[in-house]
PDB file of N, CA, C and O in Angstrom:
ATOM      1  N   MET A   1      -2.101 -12.408   5.251  1.00  0.00           N
ATOM      2  CA  MET A   1      -1.602 -11.220   4.578  1.00  0.00           C
ATOM      3  C   MET A   1      -2.245 -11.072   3.202  1.00  0.00           C
ATOM      4  O   MET A   1      -2.281  -9.974   2.646  1.00  0.00           O
ATOM      5  N   ASN A   2      -2.744 -12.158   2.663  1.00  0.00           N
ATOM      6  CA  ASN A   2      -3.351 -12.102   1.339  1.00  0.00           C
ATOM      7  C   ASN A   2      -4.873 -12.005   1.414  1.00  0.00           C
ATOM      8  O   ASN A   2      -5.558 -12.225   0.415  1.00  0.00           O
ATOM      9  N   THR A   3      -5.404 -11.678   2.590  1.00  0.00           N
ATOM     10  CA  THR A   3      -6.842 -11.503   2.759  1.00  0.00           C
ATOM     11  C   THR A   3      -7.286 -10.241   2.029  1.00  0.00           C
ATOM     12  O   THR A   3      -6.684  -9.184   2.219  1.00  0.00           O
ATOM     13  N   PRO A   4      -8.332 -10.325   1.194  1.00  0.00           N
ATOM     14  CA  PRO A   4      -8.789  -9.127   0.467  1.00  0.00           C
ATOM     15  C   PRO A   4      -9.261  -8.032   1.416  1.00  0.00           C
ATOM     16  O   PRO A   4      -9.885  -8.304   2.441  1.00  0.00           O
ATOM     17  N   TRP A   5      -8.952  -6.799   1.057  1.00  0.00           N
ATOM     18  CA  TRP A   5      -9.447  -5.644   1.799  1.00  0.00           C
ATOM     19  C   TRP A   5     -10.922  -5.447   1.464  1.00  0.00           C
ATOM     20  O   TRP A   5     -11.407  -5.979   0.466  1.00  0.00           O
ATOM     21  N   THR A   6     -11.638  -4.688   2.290  1.00  0.00           N
ATOM     22  CA  THR A   6     -13.058  -4.440   2.043  1.00  0.00           C
ATOM     23  C   THR A   6     -13.259  -3.626   0.767  1.00  0.00           C
ATOM     24  O   THR A   6     -14.297  -3.738   0.115  1.00  0.00           O
ATOM     25  N   LYS A   7     -12.268  -2.808   0.411  1.00  0.00           N
ATOM     26  CA  LYS A   7     -12.357  -1.970  -0.786  1.00  0.00           C
ATOM     27  C   LYS A   7     -10.946  -1.798  -1.352  1.00  0.00           C
ATOM     28  O   LYS A   7     -10.025  -1.476  -0.601  1.00  0.00           O
ATOM     29  N   PRO A   8     -10.755  -2.004  -2.656  1.00  0.00           N
ATOM     30  CA  PRO A   8      -9.412  -1.827  -3.222  1.00  0.00           C
ATOM     31  C   PRO A   8      -8.975  -0.366  -3.204  1.00  0.00           C
ATOM     32  O   PRO A   8      -9.797   0.547  -3.128  1.00  0.00           O
ATOM     33  N   VAL A   9      -7.674  -0.171  -3.276  1.00  0.00           N
ATOM     34  CA  VAL A   9      -7.076   1.153  -3.397  1.00  0.00           C
ATOM     35  C   VAL A   9      -6.472   1.230  -4.795  1.00  0.00           C
ATOM     36  O   VAL A   9      -5.676   0.371  -5.173  1.00  0.00           O
ATOM     37  N   VAL A  10      -6.842   2.248  -5.565  1.00  0.00           N
ATOM     38  CA  VAL A  10      -6.335   2.395  -6.922  1.00  0.00           C
ATOM     39  C   VAL A  10      -5.225   3.436  -6.925  1.00  0.00           C
ATOM     40  O   VAL A  10      -5.401   4.569  -6.477  1.00  0.00           O
ATOM     41  N   ILE A  11      -4.069   3.013  -7.447  1.00  0.00           N
ATOM     42  CA  ILE A  11      -2.929   3.910  -7.553  1.00  0.00           C
ATOM     43  C   ILE A  11      -2.504   3.998  -9.008  1.00  0.00           C
ATOM     44  O   ILE A  11      -2.839   3.128  -9.812  1.00  0.00           O
ATOM     45  N   SER A  12      -1.773   5.040  -9.344  1.00  0.00           N
ATOM     46  CA  SER A  12      -1.212   5.203 -10.679  1.00  0.00           C
ATOM     47  C   SER A  12       0.292   5.044 -10.546  1.00  0.00           C
ATOM     48  O   SER A  12       0.969   5.890  -9.963  1.00  0.00           O
ATOM     49  N   ILE A  13       0.808   3.947 -11.093  1.00  0.00           N
ATOM     50  CA  ILE A  13       2.203   3.586 -10.854  1.00  0.00           C
ATOM     51  C   ILE A  13       2.831   2.993 -12.106  1.00  0.00           C
ATOM     52  O   ILE A  13       2.139   2.420 -12.947  1.00  0.00           O
ATOM     53  N   GLY A  14       4.136   3.134 -12.223  1.00  0.00           N
ATOM     54  CA  GLY A  14       4.876   2.549 -13.327  1.00  0.00           C
ATOM     55  C   GLY A  14       5.314   3.593 -14.334  1.00  0.00           C
ATOM     56  O   GLY A  14       5.071   4.787 -14.163  1.00  0.00           O
ATOM     57  N   ASP A  15       5.967   3.120 -15.394  1.00  0.00           N
ATOM     58  CA  ASP A  15       6.440   4.012 -16.448  1.00  0.00           C
ATOM     59  C   ASP A  15       6.174   3.358 -17.794  1.00  0.00           C
ATOM     60  O   ASP A  15       6.915   2.460 -18.192  1.00  0.00           O
ATOM     61  N   PRO A  16       5.153   3.777 -18.494  1.00  0.00           N
ATOM     62  CA  PRO A  16       4.252   4.881 -18.204  1.00  0.00           C
ATOM     63  C   PRO A  16       3.284   4.505 -17.077  1.00  0.00           C
ATOM     64  O   PRO A  16       3.019   3.325 -16.848  1.00  0.00           O
ATOM     65  N   PRO A  17       2.757   5.518 -16.374  1.00  0.00           N
ATOM     66  CA  PRO A  17       1.850   5.237 -15.257  1.00  0.00           C
ATOM     67  C   PRO A  17       0.594   4.477 -15.703  1.00  0.00           C
ATOM     68  O   PRO A  17      -0.023   4.795 -16.720  1.00  0.00           O
ATOM     69  N   VAL A  18       0.248   3.483 -14.920  1.00  0.00           N
ATOM     70  CA  VAL A  18      -0.933   2.660 -15.174  1.00  0.00           C
ATOM     71  C   VAL A  18      -1.735   2.593 -13.878  1.00  0.00           C
ATOM     72  O   VAL A  18      -1.167   2.407 -12.802  1.00  0.00           O
ATOM     73  N   GLU A  19      -3.045   2.742 -13.980  1.00  0.00           N
ATOM     74  CA  GLU A  19      -3.887   2.587 -12.791  1.00  0.00           C
ATOM     75  C   GLU A  19      -3.905   1.120 -12.388  1.00  0.00           C
ATOM     76  O   GLU A  19      -4.184   0.235 -13.197  1.00  0.00           O
ATOM     77  N   THR A  20      -3.601   0.888 -11.120  1.00  0.00           N
ATOM     78  CA  THR A  20      -3.512  -0.471 -10.588  1.00  0.00           C
ATOM     79  C   THR A  20      -4.331  -0.556  -9.313  1.00  0.00           C
ATOM     80  O   THR A  20      -4.194   0.286  -8.425  1.00  0.00           O
ATOM     81  N   ALA A  21      -5.177  -1.564  -9.218  1.00  0.00           N
ATOM     82  CA  ALA A  21      -5.982  -1.780  -8.014  1.00  0.00           C
ATOM     83  C   ALA A  21      -5.211  -2.695  -7.066  1.00  0.00           C
ATOM     84  O   ALA A  21      -4.834  -3.810  -7.425  1.00  0.00           O
ATOM     85  N   ILE A  22      -4.990  -2.208  -5.869  1.00  0.00           N
ATOM     86  CA  ILE A  22      -4.339  -3.001  -4.821  1.00  0.00           C
ATOM     87  C   ILE A  22      -5.448  -3.468  -3.885  1.00  0.00           C
ATOM     88  O   ILE A  22      -6.195  -2.654  -3.342  1.00  0.00           O
ATOM     89  N   GLU A  23      -5.549  -4.780  -3.700  1.00  0.00           N
ATOM     90  CA  GLU A  23      -6.681  -5.353  -2.973  1.00  0.00           C
ATOM     91  C   GLU A  23      -6.311  -6.107  -1.702  1.00  0.00           C
ATOM     92  O   GLU A  23      -7.195  -6.511  -0.947  1.00  0.00           O
ATOM     93  N   THR A  24      -5.016  -6.302  -1.456  1.00  0.00           N
ATOM     94  CA  THR A  24      -4.585  -7.065  -0.283  1.00  0.00           C
ATOM     95  C   THR A  24      -3.355  -6.413   0.349  1.00  0.00           C
ATOM     96  O   THR A  24      -2.680  -5.591  -0.272  1.00  0.00           O
ATOM     97  N   THR A  25      -3.084  -6.791   1.577  1.00  0.00           N
ATOM     98  CA  THR A  25      -1.882  -6.308   2.256  1.00  0.00           C
ATOM     99  C   THR A  25      -0.639  -6.798   1.528  1.00  0.00           C
ATOM    100  O   THR A  25       0.338  -6.059   1.402  1.00  0.00           O
ATOM    101  N   GLN A  26      -0.666  -8.021   1.054  1.00  0.00           N
ATOM    102  CA  GLN A  26       0.473  -8.565   0.322  1.00  0.00           C
ATOM    103  C   GLN A  26       0.724  -7.764  -0.962  1.00  0.00           C
ATOM    104  O   GLN A  26       1.868  -7.449  -1.287  1.00  0.00           O
ATOM    105  N   GLY A  27      -0.342  -7.441  -1.681  1.00  0.00           N
ATOM    106  CA  GLY A  27      -0.199  -6.635  -2.889  1.00  0.00           C
ATOM    107  C   GLY A  27       0.354  -5.254  -2.592  1.00  0.00           C
ATOM    108  O   GLY A  27       1.154  -4.718  -3.359  1.00  0.00           O
ATOM    109  N   ALA A  28      -0.074  -4.682  -1.477  1.00  0.00           N
ATOM    110  CA  ALA A  28       0.424  -3.364  -1.069  1.00  0.00           C
ATOM    111  C   ALA A  28       1.911  -3.439  -0.755  1.00  0.00           C
ATOM    112  O   ALA A  28       2.685  -2.591  -1.197  1.00  0.00           O
ATOM    113  N   ALA A  29       2.309  -4.442   0.001  1.00  0.00           N
ATOM    114  CA  ALA A  29       3.721  -4.589   0.363  1.00  0.00           C
ATOM    115  C   ALA A  29       4.586  -4.734  -0.885  1.00  0.00           C
ATOM    116  O   ALA A  29       5.631  -4.091  -0.994  1.00  0.00           O
ATOM    117  N   TRP A  30       4.159  -5.572  -1.821  1.00  0.00           N
ATOM    118  CA  TRP A  30       4.929  -5.756  -3.057  1.00  0.00           C
ATOM    119  C   TRP A  30       5.014  -4.460  -3.846  1.00  0.00           C
ATOM    120  O   TRP A  30       6.079  -4.122  -4.363  1.00  0.00           O
ATOM    121  N   ALA A  31       3.915  -3.736  -3.945  1.00  0.00           N
ATOM    122  CA  ALA A  31       3.926  -2.468  -4.682  1.00  0.00           C
ATOM    123  C   ALA A  31       4.908  -1.485  -4.048  1.00  0.00           C
ATOM    124  O   ALA A  31       5.668  -0.822  -4.756  1.00  0.00           O
ATOM    125  N   MET A  32       4.896  -1.389  -2.728  1.00  0.00           N
ATOM    126  CA  MET A  32       5.778  -0.439  -2.049  1.00  0.00           C
ATOM    127  C   MET A  32       7.246  -0.855  -2.142  1.00  0.00           C
ATOM    128  O   MET A  32       8.128   0.000  -2.208  1.00  0.00           O
ATOM    129  N   ILE A  33       7.508  -2.144  -2.147  1.00  0.00           N
ATOM    130  CA  ILE A  33       8.888  -2.630  -2.213  1.00  0.00           C
ATOM    131  C   ILE A  33       9.427  -2.589  -3.645  1.00  0.00           C
ATOM    132  O   ILE A  33      10.572  -2.196  -3.867  1.00  0.00           O
ATOM    133  N   GLU A  34       8.618  -2.987  -4.598  1.00  0.00           N
ATOM    134  CA  GLU A  34       9.096  -3.154  -5.975  1.00  0.00           C
ATOM    135  C   GLU A  34       8.879  -1.947  -6.891  1.00  0.00           C
ATOM    136  O   GLU A  34       9.739  -1.647  -7.719  1.00  0.00           O
ATOM    137  N   ASP A  35       7.753  -1.256  -6.756  1.00  0.00           N
ATOM    138  CA  ASP A  35       7.358  -0.280  -7.774  1.00  0.00           C
ATOM    139  C   ASP A  35       7.171   1.144  -7.273  1.00  0.00           C
ATOM    140  O   ASP A  35       6.789   2.014  -8.056  1.00  0.00           O
ATOM    141  N   TRP A  36       7.423   1.411  -6.008  1.00  0.00           N
ATOM    142  CA  TRP A  36       7.114   2.713  -5.429  1.00  0.00           C
ATOM    143  C   TRP A  36       7.996   3.792  -6.044  1.00  0.00           C
ATOM    144  O   TRP A  36       9.194   3.576  -6.229  1.00  0.00           O
ATOM    145  N   PRO A  37       7.419   4.958  -6.366  1.00  0.00           N
ATOM    146  CA  PRO A  37       8.208   6.011  -7.024  1.00  0.00           C
ATOM    147  C   PRO A  37       9.172   6.759  -6.106  1.00  0.00           C
ATOM    148  O   PRO A  37      10.043   7.483  -6.588  1.00  0.00           O
ATOM    149  N   VAL A  38       9.031   6.594  -4.800  1.00  0.00           N
ATOM    150  CA  VAL A  38       9.954   7.227  -3.845  1.00  0.00           C
ATOM    151  C   VAL A  38      10.497   6.142  -2.912  1.00  0.00           C
ATOM    152  O   VAL A  38       9.839   5.133  -2.656  1.00  0.00           O
ATOM    153  N   GLU A  39      11.708   6.373  -2.415  1.00  0.00           N
ATOM    154  CA  GLU A  39      12.314   5.369  -1.552  1.00  0.00           C
ATOM    155  C   GLU A  39      12.242   5.721  -0.070  1.00  0.00           C
ATOM    156  O   GLU A  39      12.412   4.856   0.789  1.00  0.00           O
ATOM    157  N   ASP A  40      11.992   6.983   0.221  1.00  0.00           N
ATOM    158  CA  ASP A  40      11.938   7.423   1.608  1.00  0.00           C
ATOM    159  C   ASP A  40      10.649   8.185   1.864  1.00  0.00           C
ATOM    160  O   ASP A  40      10.155   8.911   1.000  1.00  0.00           O
ATOM    161  N   GLY A  41      10.120   8.011   3.048  1.00  0.00           N
ATOM    162  CA  GLY A  41       8.931   8.757   3.446  1.00  0.00           C
ATOM    163  C   GLY A  41       8.385   8.206   4.742  1.00  0.00           C
ATOM    164  O   GLY A  41       8.422   7.001   4.987  1.00  0.00           O
ATOM    165  N   THR A  42       7.885   9.091   5.559  1.00  0.00           N
ATOM    166  CA  THR A  42       7.340   8.694   6.855  1.00  0.00           C
ATOM    167  C   THR A  42       6.154   7.750   6.690  1.00  0.00           C
ATOM    168  O   THR A  42       6.076   6.717   7.356  1.00  0.00           O
ATOM    169  N   ALA A  43       5.231   8.110   5.797  1.00  0.00           N
ATOM    170  CA  ALA A  43       4.046   7.268   5.587  1.00  0.00           C
ATOM    171  C   ALA A  43       4.425   5.932   4.948  1.00  0.00           C
ATOM    172  O   ALA A  43       3.836   4.901   5.272  1.00  0.00           O
ATOM    173  N   LEU A  44       5.397   5.947   4.050  1.00  0.00           N
ATOM    174  CA  LEU A  44       5.871   4.702   3.425  1.00  0.00           C
ATOM    175  C   LEU A  44       6.448   3.774   4.492  1.00  0.00           C
ATOM    176  O   LEU A  44       6.110   2.591   4.535  1.00  0.00           O
ATOM    177  N   ASP A  45       7.305   4.298   5.340  1.00  0.00           N
ATOM    178  CA  ASP A  45       7.898   3.475   6.402  1.00  0.00           C
ATOM    179  C   ASP A  45       6.828   2.898   7.323  1.00  0.00           C
ATOM    180  O   ASP A  45       6.890   1.730   7.708  1.00  0.00           O
ATOM    181  N   ARG A  46       5.851   3.724   7.670  1.00  0.00           N
ATOM    182  CA  ARG A  46       4.781   3.255   8.546  1.00  0.00           C
ATOM    183  C   ARG A  46       3.956   2.167   7.861  1.00  0.00           C
ATOM    184  O   ARG A  46       3.620   1.160   8.483  1.00  0.00           O
ATOM    185  N   ALA A  47       3.633   2.363   6.594  1.00  0.00           N
ATOM    186  CA  ALA A  47       2.836   1.369   5.872  1.00  0.00           C
ATOM    187  C   ALA A  47       3.561   0.035   5.783  1.00  0.00           C
ATOM    188  O   ALA A  47       2.947  -1.018   5.953  1.00  0.00           O
ATOM    189  N   LEU A  48       4.852   0.071   5.519  1.00  0.00           N
ATOM    190  CA  LEU A  48       5.616  -1.177   5.462  1.00  0.00           C
ATOM    191  C   LEU A  48       5.637  -1.865   6.825  1.00  0.00           C
ATOM    192  O   LEU A  48       5.561  -3.091   6.903  1.00  0.00           O
ATOM    193  N   THR A  49       5.739  -1.091   7.885  1.00  0.00           N
ATOM    194  CA  THR A  49       5.723  -1.643   9.242  1.00  0.00           C
ATOM    195  C   THR A  49       4.373  -2.281   9.549  1.00  0.00           C
ATOM    196  O   THR A  49       4.314  -3.374  10.112  1.00  0.00           O
ATOM    197  N   VAL A  50       3.289  -1.602   9.180  1.00  0.00           N
ATOM    198  CA  VAL A  50       1.950  -2.139   9.433  1.00  0.00           C
ATOM    199  C   VAL A  50       1.715  -3.407   8.608  1.00  0.00           C
ATOM    200  O   VAL A  50       1.108  -4.358   9.101  1.00  0.00           O
ATOM    201  N   CYS A  51       2.184  -3.430   7.369  1.00  0.00           N
ATOM    202  CA  CYS A  51       2.039  -4.643   6.551  1.00  0.00           C
ATOM    203  C   CYS A  51       2.753  -5.825   7.209  1.00  0.00           C
ATOM    204  O   CYS A  51       2.226  -6.937   7.236  1.00  0.00           O
ATOM    205  N   ALA A  52       3.945  -5.583   7.734  1.00  0.00           N
ATOM    206  CA  ALA A  52       4.678  -6.643   8.430  1.00  0.00           C
ATOM    207  C   ALA A  52       3.934  -7.081   9.686  1.00  0.00           C
ATOM    208  O   ALA A  52       3.933  -8.265  10.023  1.00  0.00           O
ATOM    209  N   ALA A  53       3.306  -6.143  10.378  1.00  0.00           N
ATOM    210  CA  ALA A  53       2.536  -6.474  11.580  1.00  0.00           C
ATOM    211  C   ALA A  53       1.314  -7.322  11.228  1.00  0.00           C
ATOM    212  O   ALA A  53       0.946  -8.217  11.989  1.00  0.00           O
ATOM    213  N   VAL A  54       0.687  -7.054  10.094  1.00  0.00           N
ATOM    214  CA  VAL A  54      -0.441  -7.876   9.640  1.00  0.00           C
ATOM    215  C   VAL A  54       0.050  -9.299   9.378  1.00  0.00           C
ATOM    216  O   VAL A  54      -0.594 -10.270   9.775  1.00  0.00           O
ATOM    217  N   ASP A  55       1.184  -9.412   8.714  1.00  0.00           N
ATOM    218  CA  ASP A  55       1.755 -10.724   8.411  1.00  0.00           C
ATOM    219  C   ASP A  55       2.058 -11.497   9.697  1.00  0.00           C
ATOM    220  O   ASP A  55       1.941 -12.722   9.737  1.00  0.00           O
ATOM    221  N   ALA A  56       2.447 -10.768  10.746  1.00  0.00           N
ATOM    222  CA  ALA A  56       2.762 -11.408  12.028  1.00  0.00           C
ATOM    223  C   ALA A  56       1.520 -11.622  12.902  1.00  0.00           C
ATOM    224  O   ALA A  56       1.617 -12.155  14.008  1.00  0.00           O
ATOM    225  N   GLY A  57       0.351 -11.201  12.396  1.00  0.00           N
ATOM    226  CA  GLY A  57      -0.877 -11.364  13.157  1.00  0.00           C
ATOM    227  C   GLY A  57      -1.077 -10.327  14.244  1.00  0.00           C
ATOM    228  O   GLY A  57      -1.895 -10.526  15.142  1.00  0.00           O
ATOM    229  N   LYS A  58      -0.345  -9.225  14.180  1.00  0.00           N
ATOM    230  CA  LYS A  58      -0.411  -8.199  15.222  1.00  0.00           C
ATOM    231  C   LYS A  58      -1.242  -6.985  14.820  1.00  0.00           C
ATOM    232  O   LYS A  58      -1.503  -6.119  15.655  1.00  0.00           O
ATOM    233  N   SER A  59      -1.656  -6.907  13.575  1.00  0.00           N
ATOM    234  CA  SER A  59      -2.515  -5.816  13.093  1.00  0.00           C
ATOM    235  C   SER A  59      -3.551  -6.399  12.143  1.00  0.00           C
ATOM    236  O   SER A  59      -3.421  -7.530  11.673  1.00  0.00           O
ATOM    237  N   LYS A  60      -4.575  -5.610  11.873  1.00  0.00           N
ATOM    238  CA  LYS A  60      -5.645  -6.037  10.978  1.00  0.00           C
ATOM    239  C   LYS A  60      -5.360  -5.566   9.550  1.00  0.00           C
ATOM    240  O   LYS A  60      -4.711  -4.538   9.355  1.00  0.00           O
ATOM    241  N   PRO A  61      -5.842  -6.313   8.549  1.00  0.00           N
ATOM    242  CA  PRO A  61      -5.641  -5.900   7.168  1.00  0.00           C
ATOM    243  C   PRO A  61      -6.133  -4.479   6.882  1.00  0.00           C
ATOM    244  O   PRO A  61      -5.522  -3.768   6.084  1.00  0.00           O
ATOM    245  N   GLU A  62      -7.214  -4.059   7.513  1.00  0.00           N
ATOM    246  CA  GLU A  62      -7.716  -2.698   7.254  1.00  0.00           C
ATOM    247  C   GLU A  62      -6.774  -1.627   7.798  1.00  0.00           C
ATOM    248  O   GLU A  62      -6.757  -0.504   7.293  1.00  0.00           O
ATOM    249  N   ASP A  63      -5.987  -1.966   8.826  1.00  0.00           N
ATOM    250  CA  ASP A  63      -4.963  -1.028   9.308  1.00  0.00           C
ATOM    251  C   ASP A  63      -3.910  -0.828   8.222  1.00  0.00           C
ATOM    252  O   ASP A  63      -3.432   0.285   8.001  1.00  0.00           O
ATOM    253  N   ALA A  64      -3.558  -1.922   7.551  1.00  0.00           N
ATOM    254  CA  ALA A  64      -2.587  -1.837   6.459  1.00  0.00           C
ATOM    255  C   ALA A  64      -3.156  -1.029   5.301  1.00  0.00           C
ATOM    256  O   ALA A  64      -2.437  -0.251   4.674  1.00  0.00           O
ATOM    257  N   ARG A  65      -4.440  -1.207   5.014  1.00  0.00           N
ATOM    258  CA  ARG A  65      -5.070  -0.451   3.933  1.00  0.00           C
ATOM    259  C   ARG A  65      -4.996   1.044   4.218  1.00  0.00           C
ATOM    260  O   ARG A  65      -4.633   1.832   3.345  1.00  0.00           O
ATOM    261  N   LYS A  66      -5.339   1.428   5.440  1.00  0.00           N
ATOM    262  CA  LYS A  66      -5.306   2.847   5.811  1.00  0.00           C
ATOM    263  C   LYS A  66      -3.885   3.407   5.698  1.00  0.00           C
ATOM    264  O   LYS A  66      -3.688   4.507   5.182  1.00  0.00           O
ATOM    265  N   ALA A  67      -2.916   2.660   6.173  1.00  0.00           N
ATOM    266  CA  ALA A  67      -1.520   3.111   6.104  1.00  0.00           C
ATOM    267  C   ALA A  67      -1.057   3.187   4.647  1.00  0.00           C
ATOM    268  O   ALA A  67      -0.303   4.089   4.282  1.00  0.00           O
ATOM    269  N   PHE A  68      -1.505   2.247   3.820  1.00  0.00           N
ATOM    270  CA  PHE A  68      -1.151   2.249   2.398  1.00  0.00           C
ATOM    271  C   PHE A  68      -1.725   3.480   1.699  1.00  0.00           C
ATOM    272  O   PHE A  68      -1.047   4.093   0.874  1.00  0.00           O
ATOM    273  N   VAL A  69      -2.950   3.842   2.016  1.00  0.00           N
ATOM    274  CA  VAL A  69      -3.570   5.045   1.442  1.00  0.00           C
ATOM    275  C   VAL A  69      -2.729   6.273   1.780  1.00  0.00           C
ATOM    276  O   VAL A  69      -2.483   7.115   0.916  1.00  0.00           O
ATOM    277  N   GLU A  70      -2.295   6.375   3.015  1.00  0.00           N
ATOM    278  CA  GLU A  70      -1.474   7.525   3.422  1.00  0.00           C
ATOM    279  C   GLU A  70      -0.145   7.538   2.672  1.00  0.00           C
ATOM    280  O   GLU A  70       0.333   8.600   2.274  1.00  0.00           O
ATOM    281  N   ALA A  71       0.450   6.372   2.478  1.00  0.00           N
ATOM    282  CA  ALA A  71       1.712   6.285   1.738  1.00  0.00           C
ATOM    283  C   ALA A  71       1.511   6.675   0.274  1.00  0.00           C
ATOM    284  O   ALA A  71       2.365   7.337  -0.316  1.00  0.00           O
ATOM    285  N   ALA A  72       0.387   6.268  -0.311  1.00  0.00           N
ATOM    286  CA  ALA A  72       0.093   6.637  -1.700  1.00  0.00           C
ATOM    287  C   ALA A  72      -0.140   8.134  -1.835  1.00  0.00           C
ATOM    288  O   ALA A  72       0.253   8.742  -2.830  1.00  0.00           O
ATOM    289  N   LYS A  73      -0.779   8.727  -0.833  1.00  0.00           N
ATOM    290  CA  LYS A  73      -0.952  10.189  -0.839  1.00  0.00           C
ATOM    291  C   LYS A  73       0.411  10.871  -0.770  1.00  0.00           C
ATOM    292  O   LYS A  73       0.683  11.814  -1.514  1.00  0.00           O
ATOM    293  N   GLU A  74       1.252  10.390   0.117  1.00  0.00           N
ATOM    294  CA  GLU A  74       2.588  10.963   0.295  1.00  0.00           C
ATOM    295  C   GLU A  74       3.388  10.908  -1.015  1.00  0.00           C
ATOM    296  O   GLU A  74       4.133  11.836  -1.333  1.00  0.00           O
ATOM    297  N   ALA A  75       3.226   9.810  -1.771  1.00  0.00           N
ATOM    298  CA  ALA A  75       3.955   9.612  -3.022  1.00  0.00           C
ATOM    299  C   ALA A  75       3.248  10.265  -4.226  1.00  0.00           C
ATOM    300  O   ALA A  75       3.759  10.223  -5.345  1.00  0.00           O
ATOM    301  N   HIS A  76       2.075  10.866  -3.988  1.00  0.00           N
ATOM    302  CA  HIS A  76       1.288  11.513  -5.036  1.00  0.00           C
ATOM    303  C   HIS A  76       0.871  10.552  -6.153  1.00  0.00           C
ATOM    304  O   HIS A  76       0.891  10.904  -7.332  1.00  0.00           O
ATOM    305  N   ILE A  77       0.490   9.322  -5.754  1.00  0.00           N
ATOM    306  CA  ILE A  77       0.061   8.339  -6.745  1.00  0.00           C
ATOM    307  C   ILE A  77      -1.341   7.791  -6.472  1.00  0.00           C
ATOM    308  O   ILE A  77      -1.807   6.901  -7.184  1.00  0.00           O
ATOM    309  N   LEU A  78      -2.012   8.315  -5.448  1.00  0.00           N
ATOM    310  CA  LEU A  78      -3.357   7.841  -5.121  1.00  0.00           C
ATOM    311  C   LEU A  78      -4.366   8.310  -6.160  1.00  0.00           C
ATOM    312  O   LEU A  78      -4.446   9.501  -6.462  1.00  0.00           O
ATOM    313  N   VAL A  79      -5.131   7.377  -6.705  1.00  0.00           N
ATOM    314  CA  VAL A  79      -6.214   7.711  -7.628  1.00  0.00           C
ATOM    315  C   VAL A  79      -7.533   7.719  -6.870  1.00  0.00           C
ATOM    316  O   VAL A  79      -8.285   8.692  -6.927  1.00  0.00           O
ATOM    317  N   ARG A  80      -7.812   6.621  -6.154  1.00  0.00           N
ATOM    318  CA  ARG A  80      -9.007   6.582  -5.302  1.00  0.00           C
ATOM    319  C   ARG A  80      -8.854   5.500  -4.239  1.00  0.00           C
ATOM    320  O   ARG A  80      -8.213   4.468  -4.439  1.00  0.00           O
ATOM    321  N   ALA A  81      -9.472   5.787  -3.109  1.00  0.00           N
ATOM    322  CA  ALA A  81      -9.373   4.863  -1.981  1.00  0.00           C
ATOM    323  C   ALA A  81     -10.751   4.375  -1.560  1.00  0.00           C
ATOM    324  O   ALA A  81     -10.867   3.586  -0.622  1.00  0.00           O
TER     325      ALA A  81
END
């Protein structure tokens, strides 16, 4: 779960917002659980599910990256993917 992604995803998160590079599935999961600006969303739920699947060895880290990008778009915090 802590395997680096091929390319980091940069999001703007926090108060005040700070650009943060997310580079692993574990980092994505923590960001979505601890710091996400919204609590509900279809893409957020899917991304959390995919992150758990990566941890269980049932999905690839890049699947989690793609799902995380969609969740960041949904939350309007994506800077660059």
